[in-house]
PyMOL Python script that loads the backbone (N, CA, C, O; Angstrom):
from pymol import cmd

cmd.read_pdbstr("""\
ATOM      1  N   MET A   1     -62.862 -32.275 -90.374  1.00  0.00           N
ATOM      2  CA  MET A   1     -63.334 -31.640 -89.160  1.00  0.00           C
ATOM      3  C   MET A   1     -64.039 -32.652 -88.263  1.00  0.00           C
ATOM      4  O   MET A   1     -63.893 -32.618 -87.041  1.00  0.00           O
ATOM      5  N   LYS A   2     -64.802 -33.551 -88.877  1.00  0.00           N
ATOM      6  CA  LYS A   2     -65.529 -34.547 -88.103  1.00  0.00           C
ATOM      7  C   LYS A   2     -64.566 -35.498 -87.392  1.00  0.00           C
ATOM      8  O   LYS A   2     -64.822 -35.906 -86.260  1.00  0.00           O
ATOM      9  N   LYS A   3     -63.463 -35.851 -88.049  1.00  0.00           N
ATOM     10  CA  LYS A   3     -62.462 -36.734 -87.439  1.00  0.00           C
ATOM     11  C   LYS A   3     -61.797 -36.059 -86.242  1.00  0.00           C
ATOM     12  O   LYS A   3     -61.526 -36.702 -85.227  1.00  0.00           O
ATOM     13  N   LEU A   4     -61.541 -34.776 -86.368  1.00  0.00           N
ATOM     14  CA  LEU A   4     -60.934 -34.024 -85.274  1.00  0.00           C
ATOM     15  C   LEU A   4     -61.858 -33.986 -84.058  1.00  0.00           C
ATOM     16  O   LEU A   4     -61.416 -34.208 -82.930  1.00  0.00           O
ATOM     17  N   LEU A   5     -63.130 -33.707 -84.288  1.00  0.00           N
ATOM     18  CA  LEU A   5     -64.089 -33.683 -83.178  1.00  0.00           C
ATOM     19  C   LEU A   5     -64.248 -35.050 -82.536  1.00  0.00           C
ATOM     20  O   LEU A   5     -64.376 -35.158 -81.316  1.00  0.00           O
ATOM     21  N   THR A   6     -64.241 -36.093 -83.355  1.00  0.00           N
ATOM     22  CA  THR A   6     -64.333 -37.457 -82.815  1.00  0.00           C
ATOM     23  C   THR A   6     -63.118 -37.758 -81.956  1.00  0.00           C
ATOM     24  O   THR A   6     -63.252 -38.308 -80.863  1.00  0.00           O
ATOM     25  N   ALA A   7     -61.937 -37.406 -82.438  1.00  0.00           N
ATOM     26  CA  ALA A   7     -60.707 -37.639 -81.681  1.00  0.00           C
ATOM     27  C   ALA A   7     -60.721 -36.869 -80.364  1.00  0.00           C
ATOM     28  O   ALA A   7     -60.311 -37.395 -79.330  1.00  0.00           O
ATOM     29  N   LEU A   8     -61.190 -35.630 -80.404  1.00  0.00           N
ATOM     30  CA  LEU A   8     -61.266 -34.833 -79.173  1.00  0.00           C
ATOM     31  C   LEU A   8     -62.264 -35.422 -78.185  1.00  0.00           C
ATOM     32  O   LEU A   8     -62.009 -35.428 -76.981  1.00  0.00           O
ATOM     33  N   CYS A   9     -63.386 -35.912 -78.671  1.00  0.00           N
ATOM     34  CA  CYS A   9     -64.390 -36.529 -77.796  1.00  0.00           C
ATOM     35  C   CYS A   9     -63.853 -37.804 -77.161  1.00  0.00           C
ATOM     36  O   CYS A   9     -64.057 -38.042 -75.970  1.00  0.00           O
ATOM     37  N   VAL A  10     -63.174 -38.616 -77.946  1.00  0.00           N
ATOM     38  CA  VAL A  10     -62.601 -39.860 -77.410  1.00  0.00           C
ATOM     39  C   VAL A  10     -61.534 -39.534 -76.372  1.00  0.00           C
ATOM     40  O   VAL A  10     -61.510 -40.136 -75.298  1.00  0.00           O
ATOM     41  N   THR A  11     -60.660 -38.594 -76.680  1.00  0.00           N
ATOM     42  CA  THR A  11     -59.610 -38.196 -75.737  1.00  0.00           C
ATOM     43  C   THR A  11     -60.220 -37.633 -74.457  1.00  0.00           C
ATOM     44  O   THR A  11     -59.766 -37.952 -73.359  1.00  0.00           O
ATOM     45  N   GLY A  12     -61.233 -36.809 -74.593  1.00  0.00           N
ATOM     46  CA  GLY A  12     -61.899 -36.249 -73.417  1.00  0.00           C
ATOM     47  C   GLY A  12     -62.577 -37.316 -72.580  1.00  0.00           C
ATOM     48  O   GLY A  12     -62.534 -37.264 -71.351  1.00  0.00           O
ATOM     49  N   GLY A  13     -63.200 -38.281 -73.235  1.00  0.00           N
ATOM     50  CA  GLY A  13     -63.850 -39.373 -72.505  1.00  0.00           C
ATOM     51  C   GLY A  13     -62.855 -40.224 -71.737  1.00  0.00           C
ATOM     52  O   GLY A  13     -63.094 -40.580 -70.583  1.00  0.00           O
ATOM     53  N   VAL A  14     -61.752 -40.546 -72.369  1.00  0.00           N
ATOM     54  CA  VAL A  14     -60.705 -41.330 -71.697  1.00  0.00           C
ATOM     55  C   VAL A  14     -60.142 -40.549 -70.520  1.00  0.00           C
ATOM     56  O   VAL A  14     -59.903 -41.111 -69.451  1.00  0.00           O
ATOM     57  N   THR A  15     -59.932 -39.260 -70.717  1.00  0.00           N
ATOM     58  CA  THR A  15     -59.424 -38.416 -69.632  1.00  0.00           C
ATOM     59  C   THR A  15     -60.388 -38.416 -68.447  1.00  0.00           C
ATOM     60  O   THR A  15     -59.955 -38.519 -67.299  1.00  0.00           O
ATOM     61  N   LEU A  16     -61.670 -38.304 -68.710  1.00  0.00           N
ATOM     62  CA  LEU A  16     -62.659 -38.311 -67.631  1.00  0.00           C
ATOM     63  C   LEU A  16     -62.703 -39.645 -66.903  1.00  0.00           C
ATOM     64  O   LEU A  16     -62.942 -39.687 -65.696  1.00  0.00           O
ATOM     65  N   LEU A  17     -62.473 -40.736 -67.630  1.00  0.00           N
ATOM     66  CA  LEU A  17     -62.470 -42.053 -66.992  1.00  0.00           C
ATOM     67  C   LEU A  17     -61.297 -42.219 -66.031  1.00  0.00           C
ATOM     68  O   LEU A  17     -61.433 -42.837 -64.976  1.00  0.00           O
ATOM     69  N   PHE A  18     -60.147 -41.664 -66.401  1.00  0.00           N
ATOM     70  CA  PHE A  18     -58.946 -41.834 -65.582  1.00  0.00           C
ATOM     71  C   PHE A  18     -58.725 -40.712 -64.580  1.00  0.00           C
ATOM     72  O   PHE A  18     -57.797 -40.787 -63.774  1.00  0.00           O
ATOM     73  N   LEU A  19     -59.542 -39.689 -64.609  1.00  0.00           N
ATOM     74  CA  LEU A  19     -59.372 -38.546 -63.722  1.00  0.00           C
ATOM     75  C   LEU A  19     -59.357 -38.916 -62.244  1.00  0.00           C
ATOM     76  O   LEU A  19     -58.520 -38.387 -61.512  1.00  0.00           O
ATOM     77  N   PRO A  20     -60.237 -39.797 -61.763  1.00  0.00           N
ATOM     78  CA  PRO A  20     -60.170 -40.142 -60.340  1.00  0.00           C
ATOM     79  C   PRO A  20     -58.845 -40.778 -59.933  1.00  0.00           C
ATOM     80  O   PRO A  20     -58.410 -40.618 -58.793  1.00  0.00           O
ATOM     81  N   PHE A  21     -58.205 -41.492 -60.841  1.00  0.00           N
ATOM     82  CA  PHE A  21     -56.930 -42.124 -60.523  1.00  0.00           C
ATOM     83  C   PHE A  21     -55.777 -41.132 -60.561  1.00  0.00           C
ATOM     84  O   PHE A  21     -54.737 -41.355 -59.941  1.00  0.00           O
ATOM     85  N   LEU A  22     -55.960 -40.050 -61.282  1.00  0.00           N
ATOM     86  CA  LEU A  22     -54.916 -39.053 -61.395  1.00  0.00           C
ATOM     87  C   LEU A  22     -54.978 -38.021 -60.286  1.00  0.00           C
ATOM     88  O   LEU A  22     -54.033 -37.257 -60.088  1.00  0.00           O
ATOM     89  N   MET A  23     -56.075 -37.997 -59.572  1.00  0.00           N
ATOM     90  CA  MET A  23     -56.238 -37.026 -58.503  1.00  0.00           C
ATOM     91  C   MET A  23     -55.534 -37.532 -57.248  1.00  0.00           C
ATOM     92  O   MET A  23     -56.045 -38.414 -56.557  1.00  0.00           O
ATOM     93  N   ALA A  24     -54.386 -36.984 -56.961  1.00  0.00           N
ATOM     94  CA  ALA A  24     -53.627 -37.382 -55.778  1.00  0.00           C
ATOM     95  C   ALA A  24     -54.185 -36.654 -54.560  1.00  0.00           C
ATOM     96  O   ALA A  24     -54.998 -35.738 -54.683  1.00  0.00           O
ATOM     97  N   THR A  25     -53.746 -37.067 -53.416  1.00  0.00           N
ATOM     98  CA  THR A  25     -54.132 -36.376 -52.200  1.00  0.00           C
ATOM     99  C   THR A  25     -52.914 -35.578 -51.726  1.00  0.00           C
ATOM    100  O   THR A  25     -52.090 -36.090 -50.969  1.00  0.00           O
ATOM    101  N   PRO A  26     -52.805 -34.345 -52.167  1.00  0.00           N
ATOM    102  CA  PRO A  26     -51.626 -33.545 -51.859  1.00  0.00           C
ATOM    103  C   PRO A  26     -51.455 -33.247 -50.370  1.00  0.00           C
ATOM    104  O   PRO A  26     -50.357 -32.907 -49.929  1.00  0.00           O
ATOM    105  N   GLU A  27     -52.521 -33.372 -49.601  1.00  0.00           N
ATOM    106  CA  GLU A  27     -52.360 -33.103 -48.162  1.00  0.00           C
ATOM    107  C   GLU A  27     -51.417 -34.111 -47.517  1.00  0.00           C
ATOM    108  O   GLU A  27     -50.698 -33.761 -46.581  1.00  0.00           O
ATOM    109  N   TYR A  28     -51.404 -35.347 -47.992  1.00  0.00           N
ATOM    110  CA  TYR A  28     -50.481 -36.338 -47.437  1.00  0.00           C
ATOM    111  C   TYR A  28     -49.044 -36.024 -47.827  1.00  0.00           C
ATOM    112  O   TYR A  28     -48.142 -36.123 -46.995  1.00  0.00           O
ATOM    113  N   THR A  29     -48.823 -35.651 -49.068  1.00  0.00           N
ATOM    114  CA  THR A  29     -47.462 -35.346 -49.495  1.00  0.00           C
ATOM    115  C   THR A  29     -46.949 -34.085 -48.814  1.00  0.00           C
ATOM    116  O   THR A  29     -45.765 -33.993 -48.490  1.00  0.00           O
ATOM    117  N   LYS A  30     -47.827 -33.117 -48.595  1.00  0.00           N
ATOM    118  CA  LYS A  30     -47.409 -31.905 -47.892  1.00  0.00           C
ATOM    119  C   LYS A  30     -47.150 -32.196 -46.418  1.00  0.00           C
ATOM    120  O   LYS A  30     -46.174 -31.710 -45.846  1.00  0.00           O
ATOM    121  N   LYS A  31     -48.018 -32.984 -45.810  1.00  0.00           N
ATOM    122  CA  LYS A  31     -47.884 -33.292 -44.384  1.00  0.00           C
ATOM    123  C   LYS A  31     -46.593 -34.047 -44.109  1.00  0.00           C
ATOM    124  O   LYS A  31     -45.880 -33.732 -43.156  1.00  0.00           O
ATOM    125  N   GLU A  32     -46.289 -35.033 -44.930  1.00  0.00           N
ATOM    126  CA  GLU A  32     -45.124 -35.890 -44.691  1.00  0.00           C
ATOM    127  C   GLU A  32     -43.885 -35.456 -45.475  1.00  0.00           C
ATOM    128  O   GLU A  32     -42.792 -35.974 -45.249  1.00  0.00           O
ATOM    129  N   ASN A  33     -44.057 -34.503 -46.396  1.00  0.00           N
ATOM    130  CA  ASN A  33     -42.952 -34.014 -47.224  1.00  0.00           C
ATOM    131  C   ASN A  33     -42.275 -35.160 -47.990  1.00  0.00           C
ATOM    132  O   ASN A  33     -41.048 -35.248 -48.053  1.00  0.00           O
ATOM    133  N   LYS A  34     -43.095 -36.021 -48.561  1.00  0.00           N
ATOM    134  CA  LYS A  34     -42.626 -37.171 -49.340  1.00  0.00           C
ATOM    135  C   LYS A  34     -43.372 -37.208 -50.662  1.00  0.00           C
ATOM    136  O   LYS A  34     -44.484 -36.692 -50.772  1.00  0.00           O
ATOM    137  N   ALA A  35     -42.756 -37.819 -51.664  1.00  0.00           N
ATOM    138  CA  ALA A  35     -43.404 -38.008 -52.961  1.00  0.00           C
ATOM    139  C   ALA A  35     -44.425 -39.139 -52.855  1.00  0.00           C
ATOM    140  O   ALA A  35     -44.361 -39.950 -51.932  1.00  0.00           O
ATOM    141  N   CYS A  36     -45.354 -39.192 -53.786  1.00  0.00           N
ATOM    142  CA  CYS A  36     -46.389 -40.240 -53.800  1.00  0.00           C
ATOM    143  C   CYS A  36     -45.772 -41.636 -53.838  1.00  0.00           C
ATOM    144  O   CYS A  36     -46.278 -42.569 -53.216  1.00  0.00           O
ATOM    145  N   THR A  37     -44.670 -41.762 -54.578  1.00  0.00           N
ATOM    146  CA  THR A  37     -44.043 -43.077 -54.738  1.00  0.00           C
ATOM    147  C   THR A  37     -43.324 -43.541 -53.479  1.00  0.00           C
ATOM    148  O   THR A  37     -42.830 -44.668 -53.434  1.00  0.00           O
ATOM    149  N   TYR A  38     -43.257 -42.700 -52.464  1.00  0.00           N
ATOM    150  CA  TYR A  38     -42.677 -43.144 -51.194  1.00  0.00           C
ATOM    151  C   TYR A  38     -43.584 -44.191 -50.547  1.00  0.00           C
ATOM    152  O   TYR A  38     -43.096 -45.126 -49.914  1.00  0.00           O
ATOM    153  N   CYS A  39     -44.896 -44.039 -50.702  1.00  0.00           N
ATOM    154  CA  CYS A  39     -45.856 -44.965 -50.098  1.00  0.00           C
ATOM    155  C   CYS A  39     -46.533 -45.885 -51.112  1.00  0.00           C
ATOM    156  O   CYS A  39     -47.047 -46.942 -50.744  1.00  0.00           O
ATOM    157  N   HIS A  40     -46.536 -45.492 -52.373  1.00  0.00           N
ATOM    158  CA  HIS A  40     -47.202 -46.285 -53.406  1.00  0.00           C
ATOM    159  C   HIS A  40     -46.171 -46.964 -54.294  1.00  0.00           C
ATOM    160  O   HIS A  40     -45.061 -46.462 -54.468  1.00  0.00           O
ATOM    161  N   SER A  41     -46.544 -48.103 -54.851  1.00  0.00           N
ATOM    162  CA  SER A  41     -45.620 -48.863 -55.689  1.00  0.00           C
ATOM    163  C   SER A  41     -45.295 -48.123 -56.983  1.00  0.00           C
ATOM    164  O   SER A  41     -44.205 -48.300 -57.528  1.00  0.00           O
ATOM    165  N   ALA A  42     -46.203 -47.307 -57.483  1.00  0.00           N
ATOM    166  CA  ALA A  42     -45.980 -46.496 -58.680  1.00  0.00           C
ATOM    167  C   ALA A  42     -46.988 -45.355 -58.685  1.00  0.00           C
ATOM    168  O   ALA A  42     -48.030 -45.426 -58.035  1.00  0.00           O
ATOM    169  N   VAL A  43     -46.664 -44.313 -59.422  1.00  0.00           N
ATOM    170  CA  VAL A  43     -47.560 -43.159 -59.513  1.00  0.00           C
ATOM    171  C   VAL A  43     -48.878 -43.595 -60.139  1.00  0.00           C
ATOM    172  O   VAL A  43     -48.891 -44.248 -61.183  1.00  0.00           O
ATOM    173  N   GLY A  44     -49.973 -43.234 -59.506  1.00  0.00           N
ATOM    174  CA  GLY A  44     -51.294 -43.561 -60.028  1.00  0.00           C
ATOM    175  C   GLY A  44     -51.792 -44.943 -59.655  1.00  0.00           C
ATOM    176  O   GLY A  44     -52.911 -45.314 -60.010  1.00  0.00           O
ATOM    177  N   LYS A  45     -50.987 -45.702 -58.951  1.00  0.00           N
ATOM    178  CA  LYS A  45     -51.404 -47.045 -58.549  1.00  0.00           C
ATOM    179  C   LYS A  45     -51.842 -47.018 -57.086  1.00  0.00           C
ATOM    180  O   LYS A  45     -51.200 -46.364 -56.264  1.00  0.00           O
ATOM    181  N   PRO A  46     -52.910 -47.709 -56.756  1.00  0.00           N
ATOM    182  CA  PRO A  46     -53.356 -47.728 -55.364  1.00  0.00           C
ATOM    183  C   PRO A  46     -52.559 -48.696 -54.498  1.00  0.00           C
ATOM    184  O   PRO A  46     -52.714 -48.694 -53.277  1.00  0.00           O
ATOM    185  N   ASP A  47     -51.708 -49.525 -55.106  1.00  0.00           N
ATOM    186  CA  ASP A  47     -50.932 -50.512 -54.346  1.00  0.00           C
ATOM    187  C   ASP A  47     -49.958 -49.816 -53.404  1.00  0.00           C
ATOM    188  O   ASP A  47     -49.211 -48.928 -53.816  1.00  0.00           O
ATOM    189  N   LEU A  48     -49.972 -50.221 -52.144  1.00  0.00           N
ATOM    190  CA  LEU A  48     -49.083 -49.627 -51.155  1.00  0.00           C
ATOM    191  C   LEU A  48     -47.855 -50.495 -50.950  1.00  0.00           C
ATOM    192  O   LEU A  48     -47.927 -51.722 -51.017  1.00  0.00           O
ATOM    193  N   ASN A  49     -46.724 -49.841 -50.698  1.00  0.00           N
ATOM    194  CA  ASN A  49     -45.520 -50.565 -50.317  1.00  0.00           C
ATOM    195  C   ASN A  49     -45.457 -50.592 -48.787  1.00  0.00           C
ATOM    196  O   ASN A  49     -46.444 -50.266 -48.127  1.00  0.00           O
ATOM    197  N   ASP A  50     -44.318 -50.974 -48.220  1.00  0.00           N
ATOM    198  CA  ASP A  50     -44.208 -51.075 -46.755  1.00  0.00           C
ATOM    199  C   ASP A  50     -44.473 -49.735 -46.064  1.00  0.00           C
ATOM    200  O   ASP A  50     -45.147 -49.690 -45.035  1.00  0.00           O
ATOM    201  N   ALA A  51     -43.946 -48.652 -46.624  1.00  0.00           N
ATOM    202  CA  ALA A  51     -44.157 -47.330 -46.026  1.00  0.00           C
ATOM    203  C   ALA A  51     -45.632 -46.955 -46.076  1.00  0.00           C
ATOM    204  O   ALA A  51     -46.157 -46.381 -45.122  1.00  0.00           O
ATOM    205  N   GLY A  52     -46.297 -47.269 -47.163  1.00  0.00           N
ATOM    206  CA  GLY A  52     -47.718 -46.961 -47.297  1.00  0.00           C
ATOM    207  C   GLY A  52     -48.576 -47.744 -46.322  1.00  0.00           C
ATOM    208  O   GLY A  52     -49.523 -47.211 -45.744  1.00  0.00           O
ATOM    209  N   ARG A  53     -48.237 -49.012 -46.144  1.00  0.00           N
ATOM    210  CA  ARG A  53     -48.982 -49.824 -45.171  1.00  0.00           C
ATOM    211  C   ARG A  53     -48.754 -49.310 -43.749  1.00  0.00           C
ATOM    212  O   ARG A  53     -49.681 -49.298 -42.938  1.00  0.00           O
ATOM    213  N   TYR A  54     -47.528 -48.887 -43.444  1.00  0.00           N
ATOM    214  CA  TYR A  54     -47.234 -48.325 -42.130  1.00  0.00           C
ATOM    215  C   TYR A  54     -48.056 -47.046 -41.913  1.00  0.00           C
ATOM    216  O   TYR A  54     -48.637 -46.840 -40.847  1.00  0.00           O
ATOM    217  N   TYR A  55     -48.090 -46.194 -42.945  1.00  0.00           N
ATOM    218  CA  TYR A  55     -48.839 -44.950 -42.840  1.00  0.00           C
ATOM    219  C   TYR A  55     -50.330 -45.222 -42.671  1.00  0.00           C
ATOM    220  O   TYR A  55     -51.006 -44.534 -41.907  1.00  0.00           O
ATOM    221  N   LYS A  56     -50.836 -46.209 -43.371  1.00  0.00           N
ATOM    222  CA  LYS A  56     -52.264 -46.550 -43.275  1.00  0.00           C
ATOM    223  C   LYS A  56     -52.620 -46.995 -41.857  1.00  0.00           C
ATOM    224  O   LYS A  56     -53.698 -46.672 -41.358  1.00  0.00           O
ATOM    225  N   GLU A  57     -51.724 -47.729 -41.214  1.00  0.00           N
ATOM    226  CA  GLU A  57     -51.980 -48.214 -39.853  1.00  0.00           C
ATOM    227  C   GLU A  57     -51.779 -47.129 -38.794  1.00  0.00           C
ATOM    228  O   GLU A  57     -52.537 -47.063 -37.826  1.00  0.00           O
ATOM    229  N   HIS A  58     -50.759 -46.274 -38.972  1.00  0.00           N
ATOM    230  CA  HIS A  58     -50.374 -45.326 -37.921  1.00  0.00           C
ATOM    231  C   HIS A  58     -50.754 -43.876 -38.218  1.00  0.00           C
ATOM    232  O   HIS A  58     -50.662 -43.028 -37.331  1.00  0.00           O
ATOM    233  N   HIS A  59     -51.178 -43.575 -39.448  1.00  0.00           N
ATOM    234  CA  HIS A  59     -51.552 -42.217 -39.873  1.00  0.00           C
ATOM    235  C   HIS A  59     -50.397 -41.229 -39.750  1.00  0.00           C
ATOM    236  O   HIS A  59     -50.615 -40.019 -39.675  1.00  0.00           O
ATOM    237  N   THR A  60     -49.189 -41.735 -39.730  1.00  0.00           N
ATOM    238  CA  THR A  60     -47.975 -40.923 -39.724  1.00  0.00           C
ATOM    239  C   THR A  60     -46.816 -41.806 -40.152  1.00  0.00           C
ATOM    240  O   THR A  60     -46.893 -43.033 -40.086  1.00  0.00           O
ATOM    241  N   LEU A  61     -45.747 -41.168 -40.590  1.00  0.00           N
ATOM    242  CA  LEU A  61     -44.538 -41.920 -40.918  1.00  0.00           C
ATOM    243  C   LEU A  61     -43.518 -41.858 -39.793  1.00  0.00           C
ATOM    244  O   LEU A  61     -42.434 -42.433 -39.898  1.00  0.00           O
ATOM    245  N   ASP A  62     -43.865 -41.154 -38.704  1.00  0.00           N
ATOM    246  CA  ASP A  62     -42.970 -41.106 -37.547  1.00  0.00           C
ATOM    247  C   ASP A  62     -42.760 -42.515 -37.017  1.00  0.00           C
ATOM    248  O   ASP A  62     -43.717 -43.242 -36.751  1.00  0.00           O
ATOM    249  N   GLY A  63     -41.513 -42.884 -36.870  1.00  0.00           N
ATOM    250  CA  GLY A  63     -41.189 -44.209 -36.370  1.00  0.00           C
ATOM    251  C   GLY A  63     -40.981 -45.252 -37.466  1.00  0.00           C
ATOM    252  O   GLY A  63     -40.554 -46.372 -37.182  1.00  0.00           O
ATOM    253  N   TYR A  64     -41.277 -44.895 -38.711  1.00  0.00           N
ATOM    254  CA  TYR A  64     -41.082 -45.848 -39.813  1.00  0.00           C
ATOM    255  C   TYR A  64     -39.607 -45.923 -40.160  1.00  0.00           C
ATOM    256  O   TYR A  64     -38.951 -44.900 -40.357  1.00  0.00           O
ATOM    257  N   LYS A  65     -39.099 -47.125 -40.232  1.00  0.00           N
ATOM    258  CA  LYS A  65     -37.703 -47.370 -40.597  1.00  0.00           C
ATOM    259  C   LYS A  65     -37.673 -47.966 -41.993  1.00  0.00           C
ATOM    260  O   LYS A  65     -38.264 -49.015 -42.246  1.00  0.00           O
ATOM    261  N   GLU A  66     -36.971 -47.281 -42.903  1.00  0.00           N
ATOM    262  CA  GLU A  66     -36.856 -47.770 -44.279  1.00  0.00           C
ATOM    263  C   GLU A  66     -35.995 -49.024 -44.321  1.00  0.00           C
ATOM    264  O   GLU A  66     -34.971 -49.117 -43.645  1.00  0.00           O
ATOM    265  N   LYS A  67     -36.431 -49.989 -45.130  1.00  0.00           N
ATOM    266  CA  LYS A  67     -35.627 -51.179 -45.349  1.00  0.00           C
ATOM    267  C   LYS A  67     -34.551 -50.846 -46.360  1.00  0.00           C
ATOM    268  O   LYS A  67     -34.800 -50.134 -47.332  1.00  0.00           O
ATOM    269  N   LYS A  68     -33.363 -51.358 -46.131  1.00  0.00           N
ATOM    270  CA  LYS A  68     -32.248 -51.059 -47.048  1.00  0.00           C
ATOM    271  C   LYS A  68     -31.820 -52.282 -47.792  1.00  0.00           C
ATOM    272  O   LYS A  68     -30.897 -52.218 -48.605  1.00  0.00           O
TER     273      LYS A  68
END
""", "prot")
cmd.dss("prot")
cmd.show_as("cartoon", "prot")
cmd.util.cbc("prot")
cmd.orient("prot")
């Protein structure tokens, strides 16, 4: 029983540490109708790709041309 409680406490602590990184801003995805990875290099990463940098500068994706 003690091992189970220890495991649950460790798991809960790790979850609390990573919670801010897991909290997405759904208003941006709803506003632009795009997935998080459209602007970010990977889910949960703060690194922006070209679309993300464009959005950061212009606060919209209107006028953004995807590179092919």
